[in-house]
PASEBA-1860 file (N, C-alpha, C; in nm, 3 decimals):
! residues 143
1> MATSDSVD> 0.097/-0.124/0.003/-0.011/0.006/-0.017/0.102/0.124/0.008 ~ 0.181/0.123/-0.069/0.272/0.215/-0.070/0.235/0.288/-0.193 ~ 0.189/0.423/-0.184/0.168/0.487/-0.311/0.275/0.595/-0.299 ~ 0.312/0.612/-0.396/0.417/0.721/-0.444/0.348/0.826/-0.483 ~ 0.377/0.936/-0.433/0.350/1.090/-0.480/0.459/1.132/-0.553 ~ 0.435/1.149/-0.681/0.542/1.226/-0.762/0.519/1.352/-0.798 ~ 0.644/1.434/-0.792/0.624/1.564/-0.819/0.683/1.597/-0.957 ~ 0.611/1.670/-1.025/0.664/1.704/-1.154/0.754/1.819/-1.176
9> VDNSKGAS> 0.876/1.786/-1.203/0.974/1.902/-1.227/0.985/1.934/-1.360 ~ 0.970/2.055/-1.370/0.993/2.114/-1.535/1.119/2.177/-1.543 ~ 1.203/2.109/-1.626/1.349/2.151/-1.630/1.360/2.230/-1.782 ~ 1.252/2.304/-1.821/1.253/2.371/-1.939/1.337/2.504/-1.919 ~ 1.392/2.541/-2.028/1.491/2.658/-2.038/1.410/2.798/-1.977 ~ 1.291/2.817/-2.006/1.254/2.938/-1.981/1.189/2.933/-1.826 ~ 1.169/2.835/-1.765/1.132/2.840/-1.631/1.236/2.832/-1.514 ~ 1.358/2.810/-1.538/1.461/2.787/-1.470/1.503/2.961/-1.439
17> PDWSDEKA> 1.539/2.986/-1.311/1.581/3.122/-1.269/1.729/3.126/-1.320 ~ 1.766/3.241/-1.381/1.897/3.261/-1.434/1.956/3.355/-1.318 ~ 2.016/3.302/-1.206/2.062/3.375/-1.111/2.190/3.453/-1.150 ~ 2.264/3.399/-1.239/2.419/3.442/-1.264/2.394/3.586/-1.344 ~ 2.275/3.587/-1.438/2.242/3.715/-1.514/2.211/3.837/-1.409 ~ 2.119/3.775/-1.307/2.069/3.877/-1.214/2.169/3.921/-1.123 ~ 2.251/3.824/-1.073/2.376/3.881/-0.996/2.480/3.966/-1.071 ~ 2.502/3.939/-1.175/2.590/4.045/-1.266/2.529/4.159/-1.282
25> GQLVDLID> 2.402/4.175/-1.314/2.331/4.297/-1.322/2.337/4.375/-1.195 ~ 2.317/4.308/-1.077/2.321/4.381/-0.952/2.492/4.442/-0.930 ~ 2.586/4.371/-0.975/2.717/4.391/-0.956/2.750/4.521/-1.042 ~ 2.684/4.521/-1.169/2.711/4.626/-1.261/2.650/4.762/-1.189 ~ 2.515/4.754/-1.141/2.445/4.847/-1.077/2.534/4.908/-0.954 ~ 2.584/4.801/-0.883/2.670/4.874/-0.767/2.780/4.927/-0.804 ~ 2.864/4.876/-0.904/2.980/4.964/-0.963/2.944/5.098/-1.009 ~ 2.820/5.112/-1.088/2.783/5.225/-1.147/2.744/5.329/-1.029
33> TVKSRTTD> 2.693/5.287/-0.918/2.648/5.360/-0.815/2.783/5.426/-0.737 ~ 2.878/5.328/-0.726/3.001/5.371/-0.640/3.072/5.471/-0.730 ~ 3.073/5.446/-0.877/3.138/5.540/-0.957/3.069/5.662/-0.969 ~ 2.949/5.692/-0.970/2.869/5.795/-0.971/2.896/5.895/-0.841 ~ 2.905/5.807/-0.723/2.919/5.881/-0.581/3.077/5.905/-0.589 ~ 3.168/5.858/-0.639/3.308/5.889/-0.622/3.376/5.950/-0.735 ~ 3.418/5.876/-0.839/3.486/5.923/-0.951/3.427/6.057/-1.022 ~ 3.287/6.041/-1.034/3.215/6.149/-1.114/3.252/6.286/-1.034
41> NVVMIARA> 3.231/6.275/-0.892/3.247/6.392/-0.823/3.395/6.449/-0.816 ~ 3.478/6.356/-0.800/3.638/6.394/-0.812/3.665/6.453/-0.956 ~ 3.608/6.399/-1.058/3.620/6.460/-1.202/3.571/6.597/-1.204 ~ 3.433/6.617/-1.151/3.391/6.755/-1.145/3.458/6.863/-1.066 ~ 3.521/6.808/-0.956/3.598/6.923/-0.868/3.738/6.940/-0.934 ~ 3.804/6.843/-0.999/3.906/6.870/-1.048/3.888/6.959/-1.193 ~ 3.794/6.928/-1.270/3.745/7.038/-1.374/3.712/7.179/-1.328 ~ 3.655/7.192/-1.198/3.636/7.322/-1.142/3.756/7.387/-1.096
49> VVYGLVIS> 3.844/7.321/-1.047/3.983/7.351/-1.001/4.045/7.405/-1.123 ~ 4.068/7.342/-1.225/4.149/7.379/-1.348/4.081/7.492/-1.417 ~ 3.945/7.483/-1.442/3.890/7.595/-1.502/3.892/7.743/-1.431 ~ 3.886/7.717/-1.282/3.897/7.824/-1.211/4.045/7.888/-1.208 ~ 4.144/7.813/-1.216/4.260/7.863/-1.228/4.298/7.923/-1.378 ~ 4.255/7.853/-1.451/4.263/7.926/-1.597/4.188/8.065/-1.611 ~ 4.074/8.071/-1.560/4.002/8.190/-1.559/4.061/8.314/-1.465 ~ 4.119/8.260/-1.363/4.174/8.360/-1.255/4.316/8.408/-1.320
57> VLVIASVI> 4.372/8.350/-1.382/4.510/8.383/-1.456/4.465/8.485/-1.552 ~ 4.377/8.457/-1.638/4.319/8.543/-1.755/4.262/8.692/-1.684 ~ 4.191/8.660/-1.587/4.130/8.794/-1.502/4.248/8.878/-1.443 ~ 4.343/8.812/-1.405/4.449/8.894/-1.343/4.539/8.967/-1.444 ~ 4.565/8.874/-1.560/4.616/8.938/-1.677/4.547/9.068/-1.727 ~ 4.441/9.037/-1.750/4.356/9.153/-1.823/4.340/9.265/-1.716 ~ 4.328/9.251/-1.598/4.339/9.373/-1.504/4.453/9.427/-1.492 ~ 4.580/9.374/-1.506/4.700/9.442/-1.521/4.712/9.520/-1.631
65> ILITVLVR> 4.668/9.468/-1.771/4.675/9.533/-1.879/4.595/9.645/-1.904 ~ 4.477/9.646/-1.830/4.374/9.733/-1.831/4.421/9.860/-1.752 ~ 4.492/9.833/-1.641/4.543/9.934/-1.548/4.679/10.020/-1.619 ~ 4.742/9.922/-1.678/4.868/9.967/-1.750/4.809/10.084/-1.863 ~ 4.716/10.031/-1.948/4.650/10.125/-2.055/4.587/10.254/-1.989 ~ 4.517/10.230/-1.873/4.463/10.358/-1.815/4.559/10.443/-1.773 ~ 4.664/10.403/-1.703/4.771/10.490/-1.668/4.833/10.565/-1.768 ~ 4.860/10.487/-1.888/4.924/10.540/-2.007/4.832/10.641/-2.070
73> MADAYLPI> 4.702/10.622/-2.073/4.615/10.711/-2.134/4.602/10.841/-2.038 ~ 4.587/10.819/-1.909/4.592/10.933/-1.816/4.708/11.024/-1.834 ~ 4.834/10.969/-1.861/4.966/11.030/-1.856/4.962/11.102/-1.994 ~ 4.891/11.056/-2.092/4.918/11.103/-2.229/4.778/11.226/-2.243 ~ 4.690/11.202/-2.203/4.574/11.272/-2.258/4.512/11.366/-2.131 ~ 4.525/11.339/-2.008/4.484/11.415/-1.883/4.580/11.541/-1.865 ~ 4.538/11.660/-1.847/4.600/11.762/-1.795/4.646/11.756/-1.652 ~ 4.694/11.650/-1.611/4.739/11.639/-1.456/4.880/11.634/-1.449
81> GSGVGDAV> 4.937/11.712/-1.350/5.076/11.703/-1.325/5.157/11.788/-1.440 ~ 5.096/11.869/-1.511/5.165/11.939/-1.623/5.258/12.040/-1.555 ~ 5.370/12.062/-1.625/5.466/12.153/-1.581/5.566/12.101/-1.459 ~ 5.553/11.978/-1.421/5.627/11.910/-1.338/5.741/11.828/-1.393 ~ 5.732/11.820/-1.523/5.831/11.735/-1.574/5.771/11.602/-1.631 ~ 5.838/11.491/-1.583/5.779/11.358/-1.591/5.657/11.353/-1.511 ~ 5.538/11.349/-1.544/5.418/11.338/-1.457/5.356/11.196/-1.464 ~ 5.444/11.104/-1.461/5.368/10.970/-1.452/5.322/10.946/-1.320
89> WAAHAFIG> 5.380/11.005/-1.235/5.323/11.002/-1.084/5.192/11.051/-1.052 ~ 5.173/11.140/-1.142/5.044/11.183/-1.132/4.934/11.096/-1.186 ~ 4.951/11.038/-1.293/4.873/10.940/-1.361/4.844/10.826/-1.281 ~ 4.947/10.794/-1.212/4.937/10.680/-1.103/4.850/10.718/-0.992 ~ 4.863/10.818/-0.951/4.785/10.892/-0.838/4.627/10.880/-0.889 ~ 4.613/10.936/-1.015/4.477/10.955/-1.054/4.401/10.823/-1.064 ~ 4.483/10.715/-1.117/4.417/10.604/-1.177/4.400/10.524/-1.019 ~ 4.512/10.537/-0.944/4.497/10.470/-0.802/4.389/10.535/-0.738
97> GLISVLGL> 4.374/10.646/-0.721/4.251/10.708/-0.665/4.112/10.663/-0.717 ~ 4.102/10.668/-0.867/3.976/10.616/-0.925/3.949/10.457/-0.870 ~ 4.052/10.387/-0.875/4.041/10.243/-0.824/3.993/10.224/-0.676 ~ 4.049/10.319/-0.587/4.038/10.317/-0.448/3.890/10.362/-0.419 ~ 3.833/10.459/-0.506/3.696/10.517/-0.495/3.606/10.396/-0.537 ~ 3.629/10.310/-0.634/3.531/10.224/-0.690/3.531/10.107/-0.569 ~ 3.662/10.084/-0.508/3.662/9.971/-0.421/3.573/10.041/-0.300 ~ 3.591/10.160/-0.252/3.509/10.209/-0.157/3.367/10.202/-0.179
105> GAWMSRRG> 3.319/10.224/-0.294/3.182/10.217/-0.325/3.143/10.072/-0.321 ~ 3.208/9.958/-0.366/3.185/9.831/-0.364/3.183/9.795/-0.213 ~ 3.263/9.839/-0.110/3.264/9.819/0.011/3.136/9.866/0.085 ~ 3.094/9.996/0.036/2.986/10.037/0.099/2.851/9.967/0.061 ~ 2.859/9.911/-0.065/2.735/9.844/-0.103/2.726/9.708/-0.062 ~ 2.810/9.655/0.026/2.802/9.506/0.053/2.690/9.490/0.145 ~ 2.640/9.369/0.144/2.513/9.322/0.222/2.576/9.255/0.341 ~ 2.518/9.316/0.465/2.560/9.251/0.587/2.428/9.224/0.669
113> EGSPKPLI> 2.473/9.238/0.809/2.370/9.202/0.896/2.272/9.320/0.931 ~ 2.331/9.463/0.898/2.256/9.577/0.890/2.170/9.585/0.787 ~ 2.114/9.708/0.784/2.026/9.738/0.659/2.105/9.729/0.536 ~ 2.072/9.671/0.442/2.118/9.680/0.317/2.135/9.792/0.226 ~ 2.264/9.833/0.188/2.279/9.950/0.119/2.272/9.918/-0.042 ~ 2.187/10.004/-0.094/2.171/9.956/-0.251/2.308/9.999/-0.320 ~ 2.318/9.942/-0.421/2.443/9.967/-0.497/2.447/10.095/-0.582 ~ 2.321/10.153/-0.600/2.310/10.281/-0.698/2.365/10.393/-0.595
121> MAAIFDGL> 2.349/10.383/-0.462/2.393/10.515/-0.389/2.557/10.479/-0.389 ~ 2.606/10.375/-0.381/2.759/10.353/-0.397/2.791/10.405/-0.536 ~ 2.725/10.392/-0.629/2.752/10.436/-0.773/2.770/10.577/-0.794 ~ 2.657/10.639/-0.720/2.643/10.781/-0.720/2.749/10.847/-0.642 ~ 2.797/10.789/-0.535/2.899/10.846/-0.451/3.035/10.833/-0.542 ~ 3.043/10.716/-0.617/3.168/10.699/-0.672/3.175/10.797/-0.803 ~ 3.078/10.828/-0.852/3.069/10.926/-0.978/3.090/11.056/-0.912 ~ 3.054/11.100/-0.817/3.086/11.218/-0.754/3.224/11.249/-0.729
129> VIIAIAVY> 3.288/11.136/-0.641/3.413/11.154/-0.628/3.514/11.154/-0.745 ~ 3.474/11.084/-0.854/3.547/11.069/-0.972/3.548/11.206/-1.040 ~ 3.430/11.285/-1.037/3.388/11.405/-1.113/3.489/11.509/-1.031 ~ 3.481/11.494/-0.887/3.565/11.589/-0.807/3.721/11.572/-0.851 ~ 3.771/11.447/-0.862/3.919/11.435/-0.880/3.955/11.498/-1.013 ~ 3.856/11.475/-1.110/3.880/11.514/-1.259/3.883/11.680/-1.262 ~ 3.785/11.728/-1.175/3.779/11.879/-1.177/3.894/11.935/-1.108 ~ 3.925/11.876/-0.995/4.056/11.919/-0.932/4.184/11.912/-1.010
137> GSIQAFT> 4.208/11.802/-1.090/4.317/11.791/-1.176/4.307/11.883/-1.277 ~ 4.187/11.913/-1.328/4.193/12.017/-1.449/4.234/12.178/-1.380 ~ 4.157/12.189/-1.265/4.181/12.323/-1.219/4.346/12.335/-1.188 ~ 4.405/12.238/-1.140/4.564/12.238/-1.092/4.620/12.258/-1.232 ~ 4.580/12.193/-1.337/4.655/12.212/-1.458/4.661/12.344/-1.529 ~ 4.532/12.405/-1.523/4.523/12.550/-1.574/4.593/12.648/-1.490 ~ 4.607/12.627/-1.360/4.647/12.744/-1.273/4.806/12.765/-1.261
END
């Protein structure tokens, strides 16, 4: 009276689980996640550093050339320091004063803990000081 219960096992290709492909896919996903969290960020930071250095060198060179041109133009065309001989010192003082006034205006327009000062007030102040310097230089040149 022994009855045997037989279990049908289907060994067809479509029904068996393909765990090797699944594990390989999980491993590829893990590697992509690690790469996106580490290598991609390092590459982005390295690019930012390199581009920042290149841009800063170009800006510094441009500012130096601009200041040189402004001093030479002030020496050649403005009536400052006339009658003193070589008046390059006056052109340097004039351009240095302009740059200082612009820096003071930028400092006044900064935003801090106090009430914010609008940039337009700093620009008006800069303009008035620049006009005063130019008028003073013209008066000194003609007297």
